[in-house]
N, C-alpha and C positions, 0 to 999 in steps of 0.2 A: 796595348797588347791584347788584353782580354776584356774589351769594352762591353760587349753584350752581357757577359756573365756578371761583371761588376754592377751594371745598371740593374739587372734583375735582383742581385743581392741587396743593393741599396733600397729598392722598392720593397723587398721582403722585410728589411729592417724597419722601414717607415711604417709599413702595415702592422708589424708586430707591436711597435711602440703605441700606435693609435689603438690597437685592440686591447693592449694592457691598460691603457688609460680609460677606455670606454666600458670595458667588461664589468668593473665593479658598479658602475652607474646603472647598467642594465640588469644585472643579476641580483644586486642588493638594493632593491627599491625601498625607499623610506628608511634607509640605514642612516645612523648618525655618525658622520665622519668627524672625529675629534682628534686633537693632537695627542701625542704621547705624553706630554707633560701633565696634562689634566688627568689622564688615565693613571699615571704613576702616582700622583698625589692621592687619588681615590684609594688605590691599593695600599699605600703607606698608611693612610688614615684608618683603613680596616685592620691592618696587621698591628699597628702600634699607634693608637690614638694620641699618646702623650709625646710623640716625636716632635722635636723642635729643629728647624733647619740650622745648619752650621753658620750660615751667613745670609744676609739679605742682598737682593740685587742692587747694583749701584744706581741704575736708572729704572724707575717703574714706568712702563709705557702702557697707558690705559687704552689707547686706540688700537683696535684689532687691525685696522688698515695699515697703520704704521708698523705694527709687528709683522704683518705679512710682507710689507715692503722690505724691511730689514732682513727677513728670512730669505726673500728672493734675491736680494743683493748678495747675501752671504753665499747662497747656492751658485750664483753667477760667478762670483770670485773663485769659488772652489773649482767650478768647471773650467774657468780660464787657466788656473794653475795646472790642473790635470791635463788640459789640452796642450799647454806650453811644454810640459814635461814629455808627453807622448811625442810631440813634434820634434823636440830636441833630440830624443833618443832615435827617432826615425831618421832625422837628418844626419846624425853621427853614423848610423848604420849604413846609410846610402853613401856617405862620404868614404867610409872604409871600403865598401865594395868597389867604388869608383877608383880609389887608390890601388887596390889589389889588381883591378883590370889593367890599369896603366902600367903597373910594374910588370905584369905578365906580358903585356904587349911589347914592352921594351926588352924583356928577356928574349922574346922570340925573334926580335930584329937582329 
């Protein structure tokens, strides 16, 4: 129905995502990008040096590559679940619209 507008919107979204990903690398040169866990540990040590964690991790993963892999897998699974739910609701909505149109067309006959 509205193909040219949808294509331009899609390209605008792609450009926006790329710009958001590249902008910090351009404007924050020589910045140290670290994870939130490390920053949180530093702040906790500053505020309360005697703090002891409530529990220890079940598995200690030393390799940063494996940690990155697990984080990426977790993010992919979350994106899959979110995509599934969005698709499910969109399908239900389209099904209801189709049923309503069929009922109305039958009423008009």
